[in-house]
N, C-alpha and C positions, 0 to 999 in steps of 0.2 A: 284351490278354494280359499277364500278370505276367511281365515279362523275367526276373525272378530265377529263374523255373522252366524256363527255356529252356536248351539246351545248344548251343554253337557247334560248327561242323564246319569243319575246315580242308581246303582243296584246293589244293596247290602253295602259292604265296605268298599266296593270296587268302583272306580271311576270308568264308566263305560261310555266315553264319548263317541257314539256310533257314528254320528254325522262328522264330528270334528276330527276324530281319529282317523277315520276314512279319508278326510281331506288331507291330513298329513301324510298318510300312507300313500295315496293314490293320486292326489290332484296337484301336487306342487309343480309337476312338469308343465302343466297347462299354463298356470300363472306365470311361470318364468320362461316360456317359450321353448323349453326343451322338450324332447320326445323320449318317452321311456324306451329302453333298451329292449332288445329282443329277449324272449323268455330264457331264463338260465336255470340250471339245476342247483340244488342245495349242495352241502358239503359232501354228502354221501351220494350224489348223483341223482337223488329223487326230488321231485318238485311237484306240488299239488296233487299228490296222489290221494291222500285222505281216506277217511272211512267211507264205506258204500253210502250213496245218497239215500237209499231206502232206510237204512238204520238211522241216519241222521234225521230224516224227515219223521221218523216215528216218535221223535223226542221234542223236536224244535217248537212245534206248536203248543204243546201241552205243558212242558216244564222246562223253563229256560235254564236252570241250574244244571239239569242233566244235559242239555243241549250245549252249554258252555264246556262242560268235561268232554263231550264228544268232539267238540272243535279242537280243544287243546290236543288230544290224542291224535286227531286227524292231521293237523297242522304240523306238529313237532315230531311225532313218533310214526307217522304214516300208517296207522293200524287202528283197529277197534280196541277199546278197553276191554281186557278180560273181565267176566262177571264179578269176580271177587274185588279187583281193583276199582271197577266202576262203582260198586256199592260202597266201598270204603270212601272214595273221593266225593261221592255225592253226599254222605253223611258229614264229612269235613266241610264241604261247601255251605251246608246249612248252618254250621257253627262259625266258621271263619271267613266265608265269602270267597268270591272268584279270585281276587288278587292274590290272597294267601295260597290258594291252590296253584296258581300260576307260578308264584315265587318257589313252591315246593318242586314243581316240574323243572324250573330252571336249575335247581340245585341237585336234582336226581342223579343217580348214578347212570341210568339209562341215557339221559341227556348228555352227561360228560363222555360217556363212552362213545356216543353217536357223533358228537361235535367237537370234542375237546375242550380245553380251557382257552377261552377267547377274551381278548381285551374288548373295551366298549365299541370301538370302531369296527372291528371284525364282527362283533355280535350284531350290529346294525346290518351290516352287509348280509350275514348269514340268515337273519330273519326275513329280510326282503326276499332273498334268493329262494329260501326253503318255503315260504308260505305264499308269497305273490308271484314267484317264478320269474322274477326280474330284478334287475339292479335298481338301487334307489336313484332318484333324481336328485339334483344338488340341494333343493330346498328340503326334501324329505330327509336326506342324510344329515343335514346341518340341523333340523329340528329334533330328531331323535338322539343325536349325539349330545345336544344341549340338554335335553331332558334327562338323560343318564347322569350327566355331569351335575345336574342341580339335584340329584337324589331320588329320581324316579327309579324304581326297582326294575330289574330285567323281567320279573314277573309281569309287572304292569304293562311293559312294552310288549311281551308275548301275548298278553290277553288282548290288547289293543289290536294286534295284527289278526289273532284268530277270531275275535269278534267283529273285525271290520266288515263292511257290506261286500267288499270286493271278494274276500274269502268266503263269507256266507253264501253269496249268490253262487260260486262255484260249487260248493259242496252240498247244498240244499236243493239245487235245482238240476234236473236231467237236461241234457242239451236239447236244442231245438230238434225236432223231427225234420226228416229230409224235406217235407213239403208242408207248407201252412194248410190250415183248414179253410182259409179265405185269404185272398190277396187281391190287390190292385196295383198293377204295374204301370198304369196310364199309357198304354201302348197306342192310344188313339184309335182303337177299333170300336169305339162305343157308338151307340145309336142315338144318344141324346144330345143335349146342348154342348156344343163345341167339343165333341168326341167322348163325352162321359157316357158310361154304360148305365141305363136307366134301371136295370135289375140290380144295381149296386148303390147308386147315388141318386139323390135329388138336390136341386139347386135352391138354396134359400133366397127369398126375395122379401123386400121391405125392411122395416125396422126391427122386426122379429122380437118384440118386447121391450126393446129400447133400454136393456138393463146397464147399469154402471156408468150411465151419463155418456155413452158412446154417441158419435156424431155422424155415422155413415148410414147410407141406405144400400142394403144388399141387392145386387142386380145380376141377371144372367150375363150381361154384356162383360162383366168383370171376371168371369170364369172361363179359362180356356185350357185345353190339352194340346200341347205342341212338343214335338221332338222327344215324346216319352216322358214329359214331366207335366204336372199339373200347375198352373199359374192362377192364383188369386191376386188380383191387381187392385190397389187402392189408387183412387184419382181425386183431385180437388176439382169437383164438378157439381154444379148447382143442379139438382133434380127436384121434381115433386114426388115425395115418397107417400106411403099410406099413412104416415103420421104428420104430413106436412112437409114444407120445404127442408132440404138437407144440402149441406155445402160439399158433402164428400160422398163417394160411392165405393164399394168394395164387394168382395166375393166370399161366399160361404157355400159349402157342401155337406151333406150329412147322409149316413146310411139309415136313418129312421124310416121305417116302413119297409126296408128292404133286408137288413141284417142287424141282428143284435146277438149279444153273447153274455153268458154267466161264467166268469172266470177265464183265464187264458193269458198269454203272452202277446202283447201289441207292440209292433215295432214299426216306426215310420222314419224314413229318411227324407230329411228336409233342410231348407235353409231359409233365413228369414231377412227381411229388410231392416238394416240399422238405421232407421229414420225416426226422428222425434215425433212422438204423438201416435206411433203405430203399435198395434197390440196383436201379434200372430199367436194363434193357439191351436193345439191338437188336444181334444178333450173329449169326454164321454158323459152323456146324460142318460137318466133312467128312461127306459122305453115305457114302462107301464105306470110310472108314479105310484107305486103301491102304497107308499107311506104319506102320500100328499105333496104339496108343492114344495119348491126349493125352501131350506135345504133338506127338508124331512127324508126326501128319497135319494139324496146323495148326488155327488158330482165328483168325477176323477179327471184331472188335468194331467194328461201324458206329459206335455210340455207347453210352457207359456213363455213369452219374452216381451219385453218393451224396448222400443227403439232408443229411448233415452239412456237405457242402461244396457248396451249391447254386449257387455262382457260376460253375462251370466243368463242362465236359463233357470226355470223353476218347475218343480212338480208338486202337485197338491191334490189333497182329498178334502172334501166338504161333507159335513153331515150335522144332524140335530143333536146337540148334547143337552146336558142338564140346564145349562145357562143359556141356550139358544143356539144360534148358528156357530159351529166349531169348525176349525180347519187345521191341517198339519201340512206344513210345506217344507221343502229342502231347496237349497240353492246350489247349483253347480256353476263355479265361477272359472271361465277359461281365460279371461283377459282380452283386452283389445276389442275388436269388432267380432267376438266369438260367434254370434249368432249368424253372421253373414256367410259363414262356411257350411259346407255340408256335413251333417252329423246324423247318427241314427239314434233316435230317442225311443225308449222302451219303457213300458209298464208292464210289470208281472203281478197279476192279480189272482190270488188264491183265497180260500175261505176266510182266513183270518190274518192275511199278510198282503201289504201291498209294497212293492219295491220299484224304484225309479232308478234308471241308469241312463248314461250317455256314452255311446260308443263302446258299450260293454263295461262300463265303470259305474257301479252302483253308487248312489249318493244320498239316497233317502229312503227310509223304511217307515211303514206305519202298521202296527200290529195291536194297538190298544185303543181303538176308537170307542167311545162310550156313548153310542147312540141310545137315545131314549125311545126308539120305535123298533118294532120288530123283535127278532130273536138275537142270538149272540153275534152273529155276522152281519146283521142289518145295518145299514141299508145296502151294503155291497154284496148281497146274496140274491140279487134280481138281475133281470136283463137290462144291459146298457148298450147304447149305439154310439157311433163315432160322429164327431163334428170336427171339421177343419175349417177355420175362419181367419180372416184378416180384419180386425176392427180398427177404427179410427177414433182417437180421442178416448175419453173417460178418466175416471178419477185417479187410477193408477198410472196410466201412460201419459196423461194430460194431453191437452189439445196440440195439433201440429202448430209449428211456428215458422218464422221465415227461413229457417235451415232445412225444413222438410222438403225433400226432393221427390216431387210427384212426376209421373206415376211411380208407384213403389210395388214390388211384387214379392209374394211368398210363394216359394217353390216346393213341390213335394214329388220326390222321385218314385216312391213306392209305399204302400201300406200293407203289411202282413199280420195275420193273426194266427198264432199257434194254439193248439189245444192246451188247456190248463191241467 
């Protein structure tokens, strides 16, 4: 992940760069072309055991200070805090902040007995192995060594890893159930257009609102299921659309009218065309529009990409805030033509928390949206449905140019929904 595109967040005295620190922890390998090593154990043979998820979840949504203490115990001592210790550190956290608490953990007798006395290089290796269950990639190792040498404390490093989205996702979320509650494998057995199942999907046609300055006309002919994969294909093709002539056609399908959900884990395996002017997206819209038109009723974008910047993908939430339309987005930068390869994109949606990940690596979290409509969890406490689309043009991707190679296809292997 490109650290220049990250924004740091402060909490008390502690620098909790939840997106950027996660980038330094987990994403250097993608940018450098390296592959993370297989999981490894910590110095004492334990890795990622942590405190029970139920105990962690009891605190994470309501008390971030308490949750931070749980994470430190889970990450480094592989146990729950005893009640007396928990109350003590919680009180200290209110006065001193998380960074000072983590420094105290790093200097504790329990930590020294468990791991011994380590130099900076060995300390970095230990934290990767013990918290993330893997060896550091070259970029991550270099970054954290340099941070320690310029004066960042070991407690700050420990806090960064235990607060990273990669660790939080593992400790705060139960594993997927064996079977999803809803899935589409695109096996070609559908009774609808080009092999789609009409009890799950409908095909969008026309301009469909014409938002964002897009240039395409959506048509059935641009949607196909072939060899177990959904194909949405964009073409440079003059057609008469419902809003007049269009120079491009493309495909869109939606579960609207067939399936909607409130909360859950949404996973999609897909790859996108790395062509200038194209805008593939897998997103969710409110089914009932309880709070009114966009952005009042919200929008959740599981993944978006644009062909002119094929090195990264974006996950976004939209809502209505005190100053109008609000959004929070995170970038996962993989380098090269990252979007052209197969990846699994995930949105984990719970009552007060949204987490985005790519191939199991969490890169963005939203838990503090300030919607001015509805209750505490609004607008993301209503039913939403899925939309899979390949747009052409618009303000963000820009119009296709002479380098754009048509036809260009967005492919989806499967879509799976797990209970929240």
